[in-house]
Backbone as JSON, one array per atom type, in Angstrom:
{
  "sequence": "MKETSKKENSEKTKSKFSTVLELFLVFFKIGAVTFGGGLAMLPILEQELAEKRDWVTKERLLDYFAIGQSTPGIIAVNVATFIGYTRAGVLGGCLATLGVIMPSLIIITIIALFLSGFNDIEWVKKALAGINIGVSALLCKAVWKFRKNITASILAALLFVLSFVTVAFLHVNTIIVVAVSVVCGVATYFVRRKKPDAPDAPEAGDKNAEPPKTGSADAGDKTAGPQKTGSAETQTAPDTSEVNGAKTEGGDK",
  "N": [[37.14, -7.12, 20.91], [35.66, -5.1, 22.53], [36.23, -2.81, 21.53], [35.31, -3.05, 18.93], [32.53, -2.92, 19.31], [32.14, -0.83, 20.79], [32.61, 1.08, 18.32], [30.42, 0.23, 16.79], [28.55, 1.1, 18.32], [28.66, 3.81, 18.28], [28.64, 4.5, 15.62], [26.05, 4.03, 15.11], [24.7, 5.6, 16.88], [25.49, 8.16, 15.58], [24.35, 7.55, 12.99], [21.48, 7.65, 13.92], [21.41, 10.34, 15.06], [21.89, 11.85, 12.57], [19.54, 11.12, 11.27], [17.62, 12.05, 12.78], [18.13, 14.89, 12.98], [17.93, 15.45, 10.13], [15.05, 15.17, 10.02], [14.14, 17.14, 11.5], [15.1, 19.41, 9.99], [14.08, 19.19, 7.46], [11.06, 19.2, 7.93], [11.04, 21.72, 9.16], [11.82, 23.05, 6.9], [9.25, 22.78, 5.37], [7.15, 23.57, 7.04], [7.86, 26.06, 6.95], [7.51, 27.14, 4.35], [4.7, 26.74, 3.8], [1.4, 27.46, 3.53], [-1.91, 28.0, 4.56], [-2.78, 25.9, 6.14], [-3.31, 22.33, 7.37], [-4.12, 20.72, 5.22], [-3.11, 22.04, 3.2], [-0.45, 21.53, 2.94], [-0.36, 19.08, 2.02], [0.43, 18.73, -0.84], [3.22, 19.44, -0.86], [4.43, 17.76, 1.14], [4.17, 15.43, -0.24], [5.93, 15.82, -2.29], [8.42, 16.19, -1.03], [8.44, 14.07, 1.03], [7.62, 11.59, 0.02], [8.51, 11.57, -2.95], [11.02, 12.69, -3.34], [12.61, 11.66, -1.01], [11.47, 9.13, -0.37], [10.4, 8.28, 2.09], [7.91, 7.76, 2.55], [5.0, 6.25, 1.13], [2.53, 7.09, -0.98], [0.16, 6.06, -0.73], [0.15, 5.52, 2.01], [0.76, 8.18, 3.14], [-1.72, 9.21, 2.53], [-3.33, 7.72, 4.41], [-2.04, 8.86, 7.02], [-2.96, 11.25, 6.77], [-5.69, 11.02, 6.8], [-6.03, 9.72, 9.54], [-4.78, 12.01, 11.05], [-6.77, 14.03, 10.38], [-9.14, 12.94, 11.74], [-8.31, 12.73, 14.6], [-7.66, 14.64, 17.58], [-6.24, 17.72, 17.33], [-3.69, 19.6, 15.36], [-3.83, 18.96, 11.72], [-1.27, 19.0, 10.23], [0.69, 18.99, 12.41], [-0.07, 16.24, 13.62], [0.54, 14.8, 11.59], [3.31, 15.11, 11.11], [4.08, 14.3, 13.34], [3.47, 11.32, 13.11], [5.19, 10.48, 10.98], [7.84, 11.18, 11.88], [7.94, 9.4, 14.1], [7.59, 7.09, 12.91], [9.87, 7.05, 11.32], [12.29, 7.57, 13.22], [11.33, 6.69, 15.74], [10.46, 7.75, 19.23], [11.98, 10.35, 19.63], [12.52, 11.08, 17.29], [9.74, 11.72, 16.57], [9.13, 13.9, 18.16], [10.93, 15.73, 17.59], [10.2, 16.13, 14.69], [7.91, 17.2, 14.91], [8.57, 19.77, 16.35], [10.06, 20.8, 14.54], [7.93, 21.54, 12.38], [6.51, 23.18, 13.54], [7.94, 25.22, 14.43], [8.8, 27.22, 12.63], [6.32, 28.88, 12.53], [5.79, 29.68, 14.85], [7.94, 31.78, 15.22], [7.4, 33.57, 12.93], [4.94, 34.55, 13.99], [5.67, 35.68, 16.64], [7.52, 37.68, 15.73], [5.82, 39.29, 14.29], [3.86, 40.0, 16.2], [5.72, 41.79, 18.0], [6.52, 43.4, 16.54], [4.9, 44.92, 14.55], [2.02, 46.19, 14.74], [-1.7, 46.01, 14.26], [-1.46, 44.33, 12.22], [-3.16, 43.06, 10.46], [-4.5, 44.93, 9.09], [-3.05, 46.21, 7.79], [-2.75, 47.32, 4.23], [-1.15, 46.41, 2.09], [-0.76, 43.96, 3.19], [-3.17, 42.58, 3.27], [-3.68, 42.49, 0.45], [-1.76, 40.53, -0.16], [-2.38, 38.38, 1.41], [-4.39, 37.37, 0.13], [-3.73, 36.74, -2.5], [-2.26, 34.71, -1.45], [-4.26, 32.88, -0.71], [-5.54, 32.12, -3.09], [-3.34, 30.92, -4.23], [-3.13, 28.55, -2.58], [-5.72, 27.39, -2.59], [-5.43, 26.48, -5.27], [-3.14, 24.57, -4.96], [-4.27, 22.61, -3.34], [-6.37, 21.85, -5.18], [-4.68, 20.58, -6.95], [-3.63, 18.45, -5.4], [-5.81, 16.94, -4.97], [-6.34, 15.99, -7.27], [-4.14, 14.64, -8.17], [-4.02, 12.62, -6.15], [-6.45, 11.17, -6.85], [-6.73, 8.47, -7.98], [-6.12, 7.03, -5.79], [-7.91, 7.63, -4.2], [-10.31, 6.95, -5.26], [-10.34, 4.19, -5.38], [-11.94, 2.15, -5.15], [-15.47, 1.27, -6.03], [-17.18, 1.58, -3.66], [-15.63, 3.21, -2.21], [-15.51, 5.39, -4.02], [-17.83, 6.09, -4.2], [-18.55, 6.99, -1.6], [-16.8, 9.1, -1.1], [-17.99, 10.85, -3.1], [-20.57, 11.2, -1.67], [-19.93, 12.16, 0.92], [-18.58, 14.73, -0.25], [-20.96, 16.05, -1.14], [-22.71, 16.11, 1.26], [-21.19, 18.16, 3.02], [-20.49, 20.3, 1.4], [-22.89, 20.97, 0.32], [-25.1, 20.42, 1.84], [-24.29, 21.09, 4.36], [-23.42, 19.42, 6.39], [-22.21, 18.94, 9.55], [-18.45, 18.27, 9.73], [-17.51, 16.7, 11.51], [-19.46, 14.69, 11.83], [-19.59, 13.39, 9.41], [-16.7, 12.45, 9.01], [-16.82, 10.73, 11.18], [-19.01, 8.89, 10.31], [-17.89, 8.02, 8.04], [-15.51, 6.67, 9.09], [-16.86, 4.37, 10.37], [-17.76, 3.13, 8.05], [-15.85, 2.36, 6.7], [-14.46, 0.51, 8.49], [-16.64, -1.41, 8.66], [-16.64, -2.03, 6.18], [-14.25, -3.57, 5.99], [-14.51, -5.72, 7.91], [-16.49, -7.15, 6.43], [-15.35, -7.86, 4.31], [-13.33, -9.53, 5.16], [-14.68, -11.78, 6.28], [-15.68, -13.06, 4.19], [-15.26, -16.24, 2.35], [-12.35, -17.44, 0.72], [-12.82, -18.29, -2.64], [-12.01, -21.48, -4.42], [-9.4, -21.52, -6.81], [-10.58, -22.51, -10.1], [-9.67, -24.61, -12.6], [-8.73, -23.41, -15.84], [-10.27, -23.23, -19.15], [-9.12, -23.43, -21.38], [-6.65, -24.55, -20.67], [-4.03, -26.48, -21.58], [-2.03, -27.94, -20.47], [-3.3, -29.3, -18.31], [-4.29, -32.13, -16.91], [-6.18, -34.78, -17.93], [-9.2, -36.06, -16.22], [-9.08, -39.23, -14.67], [-11.03, -42.08, -15.25], [-13.15, -44.95, -14.01], [-13.74, -46.69, -16.06], [-11.66, -46.32, -17.74], [-9.23, -47.5, -16.33], [-10.25, -49.75, -16.01], [-10.16, -50.6, -18.49], [-7.13, -50.47, -18.86], [-6.26, -52.35, -17.44], [-7.52, -54.63, -18.55], [-6.18, -54.61, -21.12], [-3.51, -55.38, -20.23], [-2.97, -58.09, -19.64], [-3.86, -59.14, -22.24], [-1.85, -58.39, -23.77], [0.15, -59.68, -23.04], [-0.39, -62.21, -23.53], [-0.37, -62.3, -26.28], [2.16, -62.09, -26.57], [3.37, -64.41, -25.76], [2.02, -66.24, -27.5], [3.49, -65.44, -29.85], [6.22, -66.18, -29.36], [6.08, -69.01, -28.39], [7.2, -72.11, -29.23], [6.73, -74.41, -32.31], [5.25, -77.32, -31.94], [4.59, -79.19, -33.8], [6.49, -79.34, -35.78], [8.85, -80.08, -34.45], [8.35, -82.46, -33.93], [7.98, -83.71, -36.43], [10.61, -83.59, -36.9], [11.86, -85.0, -35.21], [10.84, -87.7, -36.03], [11.75, -88.11, -38.63], [14.5, -88.04, -38.07], [14.42, -90.74, -36.91], [13.7, -92.48, -38.87], [15.79, -92.46, -40.56]],
  "CA": [[35.71, -7.17, 20.92], [35.01, -4.17, 23.08], [36.51, -1.69, 20.71], [34.25, -3.18, 17.84], [31.13, -2.78, 19.88], [32.18, 0.87, 20.83], [32.71, 1.57, 17.06], [29.16, -0.1, 16.13], [27.69, 1.97, 18.98], [28.8, 5.21, 17.8], [28.03, 4.61, 14.45], [24.59, 3.87, 15.35], [24.3, 7.27, 17.38], [25.67, 9.18, 14.54], [23.24, 7.46, 12.19], [20.38, 8.24, 14.44], [21.52, 11.74, 15.05], [21.64, 12.41, 11.23], [18.12, 11.03, 10.85], [16.59, 13.1, 13.47], [18.49, 16.24, 12.35], [17.23, 15.66, 8.83], [13.6, 15.13, 10.06], [14.08, 18.57, 11.95], [15.38, 20.28, 8.77], [13.04, 18.87, 6.41], [9.82, 19.48, 8.48], [11.23, 23.14, 9.39], [11.35, 23.69, 5.68], [7.93, 22.48, 5.01], [6.56, 24.47, 7.9], [8.41, 27.6, 6.61], [6.86, 27.59, 3.0], [3.4, 26.13, 3.75], [0.57, 28.53, 4.12], [-3.42, 27.74, 4.66], [-3.12, 24.77, 7.06], [-2.44, 20.93, 7.18], [-4.38, 20.25, 3.96], [-2.43, 22.56, 1.97], [0.64, 20.91, 2.99], [-0.27, 17.63, 1.08], [1.41, 18.48, -2.2], [4.52, 19.61, -0.29], [4.64, 16.75, 1.88], [4.2, 14.42, -1.18], [7.18, 15.96, -2.98], [9.43, 16.16, -0.06], [8.84, 12.85, 1.55], [7.23, 10.46, -1.04], [9.05, 11.54, -4.15], [12.47, 13.09, -3.04], [13.24, 10.91, 0.1], [10.97, 7.73, -0.36], [10.25, 7.92, 3.45], [6.54, 7.08, 2.77], [4.4, 5.82, -0.13], [1.42, 8.15, -1.33], [-1.19, 5.62, 0.12], [0.29, 5.8, 3.6], [0.51, 9.66, 3.27], [-3.19, 9.65, 2.65], [-3.88, 7.39, 5.79], [-1.73, 9.72, 7.91], [-3.91, 12.53, 6.85], [-6.98, 10.46, 7.34], [-5.86, 9.7, 11.02], [-4.68, 13.31, 11.58], [-8.01, 14.62, 10.38], [-9.77, 12.34, 12.84], [-7.61, 12.99, 15.92], [-7.63, 15.94, 17.84], [-5.05, 18.43, 17.15], [-3.54, 20.04, 14.04], [-3.5, 17.95, 10.81], [0.33, 18.99, 10.07], [1.44, 18.33, 13.52], [-0.06, 14.96, 13.65], [1.28, 13.96, 10.31], [4.73, 15.26, 11.6], [4.51, 13.06, 14.63], [3.51, 9.95, 12.72], [6.29, 10.26, 10.03], [8.92, 11.39, 12.64], [8.02, 8.36, 14.93], [8.06, 5.97, 12.11], [11.47, 7.01, 11.1], [13.37, 7.67, 14.42], [11.05, 6.67, 17.25], [10.04, 8.91, 20.21], [12.77, 11.48, 19.37], [12.24, 11.42, 15.57], [8.39, 12.38, 16.28], [9.33, 15.1, 18.87], [11.66, 16.68, 16.6], [9.46, 16.46, 13.34], [6.69, 18.11, 15.41], [8.79, 20.76, 16.97], [10.45, 21.51, 13.02], [6.83, 21.93, 11.64], [5.62, 24.37, 14.13], [8.8, 26.49, 14.67], [8.45, 28.73, 11.77], [5.04, 29.49, 12.74], [5.93, 30.54, 16.01], [9.09, 32.4, 15.0], [6.78, 34.57, 12.29], [3.85, 35.12, 14.96], [6.32, 36.25, 17.42], [8.03, 38.86, 15.06], [4.8, 39.98, 13.87], [3.26, 40.56, 17.39], [6.52, 42.46, 18.49], [6.93, 44.9, 15.59], [3.91, 45.16, 13.76], [0.69, 46.37, 15.47], [-2.4, 46.27, 13.22], [-0.86, 44.05, 10.92], [-4.24, 42.69, 9.49], [-5.37, 46.24, 8.68], [-2.4, 46.83, 6.38], [-3.48, 47.19, 2.94], [-0.37, 45.27, 1.12], [-0.78, 42.58, 3.74], [-4.58, 42.02, 2.89], [-3.55, 41.78, -1.04], [-0.83, 39.46, -0.1], [-2.9, 37.19, 1.87], [-5.88, 37.1, -0.79], [-2.92, 36.0, -3.28], [-1.94, 33.46, -0.97], [-5.37, 32.25, -0.59], [-5.64, 31.75, -4.41], [-2.34, 29.72, -4.61], [-3.18, 27.49, -1.71], [-6.73, 26.68, -3.45], [-4.79, 25.87, -6.51], [-2.43, 23.4, -4.55], [-5.3, 21.76, -3.0], [-7.06, 21.06, -6.38], [-3.73, 19.6, -7.46], [-3.37, 17.44, -4.42], [-7.02, 16.06, -5.17], [-6.08, 15.46, -8.79], [-3.21, 13.56, -8.19], [-4.57, 11.56, -5.33], [-7.65, 10.73, -7.45], [-6.77, 6.92, -8.28], [-6.27, 6.37, -4.58], [-9.1, 8.14, -3.37], [-11.52, 6.17, -5.77], [-9.72, 2.86, -5.68], [-13.12, 1.06, -5.46], [-16.75, 1.84, -6.21], [-17.53, 1.94, -2.38], [-14.82, 4.47, -2.22], [-15.78, 6.82, -4.92], [-19.52, 6.49, -3.55], [-18.37, 7.58, -0.15], [-16.12, 10.4, -1.44], [-19.15, 11.88, -3.45], [-21.62, 11.61, -0.47], [-19.29, 13.11, 1.8], [-18.45, 15.9, -0.46], [-22.33, 16.6, -1.3], [-23.4, 16.6, 2.68], [-20.42, 18.9, 3.47], [-20.5, 21.36, 0.47], [-24.26, 21.63, -0.25], [-26.17, 20.06, 2.98], [-23.68, 21.93, 5.34], [-23.33, 18.54, 7.65], [-21.03, 18.98, 10.51], [-17.65, 17.68, 9.38], [-17.34, 15.63, 12.43], [-20.37, 13.58, 11.8], [-19.18, 12.86, 8.06], [-15.44, 11.69, 9.29], [-17.26, 9.47, 11.99], [-19.66, 7.94, 9.41], [-16.86, 7.32, 7.11], [-14.81, 5.92, 9.63], [-17.89, 3.22, 10.4], [-18.04, 2.38, 6.58], [-14.38, 1.94, 6.58], [-14.46, -0.71, 9.42], [-17.55, -2.26, 8.57], [-16.23, -2.96, 4.81], [-13.02, -4.38, 6.51], [-14.87, -6.97, 8.61], [-17.47, -7.89, 5.69], [-14.52, -8.4, 3.22], [-12.7, -10.49, 5.85], [-15.6, -13.21, 6.54], [-15.76, -13.94, 2.83], [-14.11, -17.16, 2.28], [-11.73, -17.61, -0.76], [-13.28, -19.56, -3.59], [-10.83, -22.13, -4.9], [-9.43, -21.37, -8.2], [-11.08, -23.39, -10.84], [-8.85, -24.71, -13.84], [-9.23, -22.69, -16.96], [-10.73, -24.18, -20.02], [-7.96, -23.4, -22.35], [-5.4, -24.9, -20.39], [-3.56, -27.56, -22.35], [-1.36, -28.84, -19.51], [-4.22, -29.77, -17.29], [-4.54, -33.55, -16.93], [-7.7, -35.18, -17.79], [-9.49, -36.81, -15.17], [-9.14, -40.7, -15.15], [-12.29, -42.64, -14.93], [-13.0, -46.17, -13.74], [-13.54, -47.43, -17.43], [-10.31, -46.06, -18.5], [-8.74, -48.36, -15.4], [-10.62, -51.34, -16.23], [-9.51, -51.01, -20.0], [-5.98, -50.54, -18.62], [-6.32, -54.03, -16.82], [-7.79, -55.69, -19.59], [-4.9, -54.32, -22.14], [-2.31, -56.03, -19.81], [-3.04, -59.75, -20.11], [-4.02, -59.43, -23.74], [-0.56, -57.94, -24.4], [0.92, -60.99, -22.6], [-0.98, -63.45, -24.26], [-0.08, -62.12, -27.82], [3.59, -62.33, -26.65], [3.58, -65.96, -25.42], [1.74, -66.85, -28.86], [4.52, -65.32, -30.65], [7.34, -66.86, -28.85], [5.91, -70.48, -28.21], [7.64, -73.07, -30.46], [5.91, -75.03, -33.09], [5.46, -78.77, -31.6], [4.53, -80.34, -34.88], [7.89, -79.36, -36.62], [9.85, -80.66, -33.76], [7.94, -83.95, -33.68], [8.46, -84.15, -37.5], [12.16, -83.49, -37.29], [12.18, -86.4, -34.36], [10.41, -88.81, -36.85], [12.91, -88.4, -39.67], [15.81, -88.38, -37.56], [14.36, -92.11, -36.34], [13.74, -93.38, -39.92], [17.41, -92.29, -40.91]],
  "C": [[34.93, -5.73, 21.15], [35.08, -2.76, 22.27], [35.51, -1.68, 19.42], [32.89, -2.66, 18.21], [31.06, -1.41, 20.17], [32.03, 1.49, 19.43], [31.25, 1.59, 16.51], [28.45, 0.79, 16.86], [27.49, 3.4, 18.48], [28.53, 5.52, 16.48], [26.43, 4.64, 14.44], [24.07, 5.2, 16.01], [24.51, 8.06, 16.46], [24.76, 9.06, 13.43], [21.84, 8.22, 12.86], [20.29, 9.65, 14.62], [21.24, 12.48, 13.67], [20.31, 12.2, 10.91], [17.21, 11.65, 11.54], [16.86, 14.46, 13.16], [17.78, 16.54, 11.04], [15.93, 15.97, 8.87], [13.29, 16.52, 10.61], [13.82, 19.77, 10.79], [14.24, 20.29, 7.69], [11.72, 19.49, 6.77], [9.95, 21.09, 8.73], [10.97, 23.87, 8.0], [10.04, 23.51, 5.11], [6.84, 23.41, 5.74], [6.76, 25.98, 7.64], [7.68, 28.15, 5.27], [5.36, 27.22, 2.93], [2.41, 27.24, 4.36], [-1.05, 28.16, 3.69], [-3.64, 26.27, 5.32], [-2.7, 23.62, 6.69], [-2.89, 20.35, 5.67], [-3.57, 20.92, 2.8], [-0.9, 22.08, 1.96], [0.85, 19.6, 2.24], [0.57, 17.57, -0.06], [2.85, 18.74, -1.9], [5.11, 18.32, 0.08], [4.88, 15.59, 0.8], [5.41, 14.41, -2.03], [8.24, 15.82, -2.13], [9.52, 14.67, 0.62], [8.44, 11.66, 0.58], [8.06, 10.66, -2.23], [10.46, 11.74, -3.94], [13.09, 11.82, -2.16], [12.56, 9.53, 0.14], [10.95, 7.26, 1.04], [8.9, 7.27, 3.53], [5.9, 7.0, 1.3], [3.28, 6.82, 0.06], [0.18, 7.55, -0.5], [-1.09, 5.93, 1.66], [0.32, 7.4, 4.07], [-0.85, 9.93, 3.38], [-3.85, 9.0, 4.04], [-3.22, 8.07, 6.92], [-2.62, 10.97, 8.08], [-5.21, 12.14, 7.34], [-6.89, 10.57, 8.86], [-5.73, 10.97, 11.5], [-6.02, 14.19, 11.5], [-9.04, 14.07, 11.63], [-9.36, 12.25, 14.32], [-7.62, 14.13, 16.35], [-6.43, 16.73, 17.65], [-4.86, 18.94, 15.71], [-3.2, 19.09, 12.85], [-1.93, 17.83, 10.58], [0.91, 18.44, 11.28], [1.35, 16.83, 13.83], [0.62, 13.97, 12.57], [2.72, 14.02, 10.68], [5.09, 14.33, 12.38], [4.24, 11.73, 14.03], [4.6, 9.85, 11.98], [7.62, 10.32, 10.84], [9.03, 10.03, 13.54], [8.22, 7.2, 14.19], [9.47, 5.82, 11.6], [12.41, 6.81, 12.1], [12.72, 7.19, 15.66], [10.48, 7.89, 17.93], [10.54, 10.31, 19.84], [12.6, 11.91, 18.28], [10.78, 12.4, 15.6], [8.18, 13.44, 17.03], [10.2, 16.42, 17.89], [10.98, 17.01, 15.27], [8.43, 17.42, 13.89], [7.51, 19.52, 15.62], [9.49, 21.45, 15.39], [9.31, 22.25, 12.45], [6.27, 23.11, 12.24], [6.58, 25.72, 14.44], [8.84, 27.51, 14.02], [7.38, 29.31, 11.81], [5.34, 30.44, 13.9], [7.09, 31.6, 16.04], [8.46, 33.94, 14.13], [5.98, 35.23, 13.14], [4.63, 36.0, 15.86], [6.92, 37.62, 16.9], [6.81, 39.77, 14.75], [3.99, 40.91, 15.0], [4.19, 41.42, 18.1], [6.72, 43.6, 17.9], [5.89, 45.29, 14.87], [2.64, 45.07, 14.44], [-0.27, 46.68, 14.36], [-2.22, 45.68, 12.08], [-2.16, 43.44, 10.03], [-4.97, 43.77, 8.55], [-4.41, 46.93, 7.56], [-2.67, 46.22, 5.02], [-2.65, 46.07, 2.05], [-0.45, 43.73, 1.74], [-2.03, 41.79, 3.32], [-4.34, 41.48, 1.28], [-2.7, 40.57, -0.92], [-1.33, 38.07, 0.39], [-4.11, 36.58, 1.08], [-4.98, 36.37, -2.08], [-2.42, 34.65, -2.74], [-2.83, 32.4, -0.86], [-5.6, 31.29, -1.95], [-4.45, 30.65, -4.36], [-2.8, 28.53, -3.88], [-4.45, 26.59, -2.3], [-6.23, 25.87, -4.67], [-3.7, 24.52, -6.04], [-3.34, 22.25, -3.97], [-6.06, 20.85, -4.34], [-5.66, 20.18, -6.94], [-3.69, 18.39, -6.59], [-4.77, 16.48, -4.57], [-7.04, 15.52, -6.36], [-5.16, 14.45, -8.71], [-3.44, 12.41, -7.35], [-6.11, 10.67, -5.66], [-7.72, 9.15, -7.51], [-6.8, 6.34, -6.84], [-7.52, 6.66, -3.93], [-10.48, 7.29, -4.03], [-11.09, 4.75, -6.15], [-11.08, 1.74, -5.99], [-14.57, 1.86, -5.53], [-17.29, 2.35, -4.69], [-16.9, 3.21, -2.1], [-15.27, 5.77, -2.7], [-17.23, 7.22, -4.41], [-19.28, 7.41, -2.32], [-17.86, 8.86, -0.3], [-17.35, 11.27, -1.84], [-20.21, 12.32, -2.61], [-21.05, 12.66, 0.39], [-18.78, 14.51, 1.33], [-19.91, 16.71, -0.77], [-22.79, 17.05, 0.24], [-22.5, 17.61, 3.13], [-20.54, 20.46, 2.58], [-22.0, 22.04, 0.3], [-25.37, 21.38, 1.1], [-25.46, 20.69, 4.41], [-23.77, 20.89, 6.61], [-22.2, 18.99, 8.41], [-20.04, 17.83, 10.03], [-17.28, 16.29, 10.34], [-18.25, 14.59, 12.36], [-19.93, 12.71, 10.37], [-18.09, 11.94, 8.24], [-15.97, 10.47, 10.15], [-17.92, 8.56, 11.17], [-18.62, 7.34, 8.63], [-15.95, 6.32, 7.89], [-15.49, 4.42, 9.78], [-18.04, 2.46, 9.16], [-16.99, 1.75, 6.39], [-14.2, 0.5, 7.14], [-15.25, -1.51, 8.96], [-17.12, -3.06, 7.05], [-14.96, -3.92, 4.93], [-13.67, -5.81, 6.78], [-15.94, -7.75, 7.15], [-16.38, -8.69, 4.84], [-13.66, -9.64, 3.91], [-13.16, -11.76, 5.91], [-15.87, -13.77, 5.22], [-15.03, -14.82, 2.6], [-13.78, -17.07, 0.73], [-12.39, -18.29, -1.7], [-12.1, -20.02, -4.17], [-10.92, -21.7, -6.38], [-9.6, -22.56, -9.3], [-9.95, -23.49, -12.15], [-9.63, -24.31, -14.88], [-9.47, -23.64, -18.36], [-9.72, -24.49, -21.03], [-6.78, -23.86, -21.97], [-4.97, -26.18, -20.65], [-2.76, -28.29, -21.2], [-2.33, -29.32, -18.51], [-4.38, -31.19, -17.75], [-6.07, -34.02, -16.99], [-8.06, -35.94, -16.65], [-9.4, -38.24, -15.51], [-10.37, -41.29, -14.28], [-12.11, -44.22, -14.66], [-12.95, -47.24, -15.25], [-12.46, -47.62, -18.07], [-9.3, -47.21, -17.81], [-9.01, -49.66, -15.57], [-10.0, -51.78, -17.65], [-8.08, -51.15, -19.91], [-5.52, -52.03, -18.21], [-6.32, -54.84, -17.72], [-6.53, -55.92, -20.43], [-3.98, -55.24, -21.72], [-2.11, -57.26, -20.03], [-3.21, -59.99, -21.66], [-2.63, -59.18, -24.36], [0.48, -59.13, -24.18], [0.71, -62.15, -23.12], [-0.21, -63.44, -25.51], [1.56, -62.49, -27.59], [3.82, -63.84, -26.63], [3.23, -66.51, -26.66], [2.89, -66.9, -29.73], [5.92, -66.22, -30.42], [7.46, -68.45, -28.51], [6.49, -71.24, -29.34], [6.62, -73.81, -31.16], [5.94, -76.49, -32.94], [5.38, -79.64, -32.93], [5.73, -80.29, -35.65], [8.72, -79.86, -35.63], [9.53, -82.06, -33.69], [8.28, -84.49, -35.27], [10.07, -84.35, -37.65], [12.52, -84.8, -36.52], [11.91, -87.5, -35.47], [11.33, -89.14, -37.82], [14.0, -88.48, -39.17], [15.6, -89.89, -37.17], [14.28, -92.87, -37.47], [15.19, -93.41, -40.43], [17.97, -93.45, -40.12]]
}
């Protein structure tokens, strides 16, 4: 028994170690190839986490991004922490967070040590301009792929349009837009929760539905019973006149 329990514990330890190691490597890869911030990570996260590994659904990934946008800190770090914690607890959250930020730390350290005036180099400016165009295309692709989830209802579509207009054209602070969106979402949840569910009415074309029984039908059934019994008695009762005639003939003989 002790050997069996030791084997099970060792297998669980190996499984957890492989899980947290995979989390670290996956988010290290995502952090190394992503430019433009947390929002630019959305297409890569969808491909690596939702499509390839099935760690999270697209709807849940959008929820993580919404929470990461609303909470303090970098969106990419918050999302990595959420997914890592969901997969492997506190250790998974820490290693996923470390994996997503480590490539940036390494690259920034190398640039600071060996390249002075990095932003003033001409080829670096051209490279960053090209990266910005690519990031914009990735963001457009992400919005287009998630359009069905974003506009799942009329209220969600209306909130999406109003948020875009207020931020892009009216230059309203994004904190206010996020706060109002949170309030609208919570209010919608409580309003829908208070509505009672209406009972399902039977369909008109349902042939299997039984017709309602009425009092007249019951009375008719009760009346029909004795009538059938009486008719049966009439059919089975013997003819007394024939019996008496037979007896009289026998006496004459």
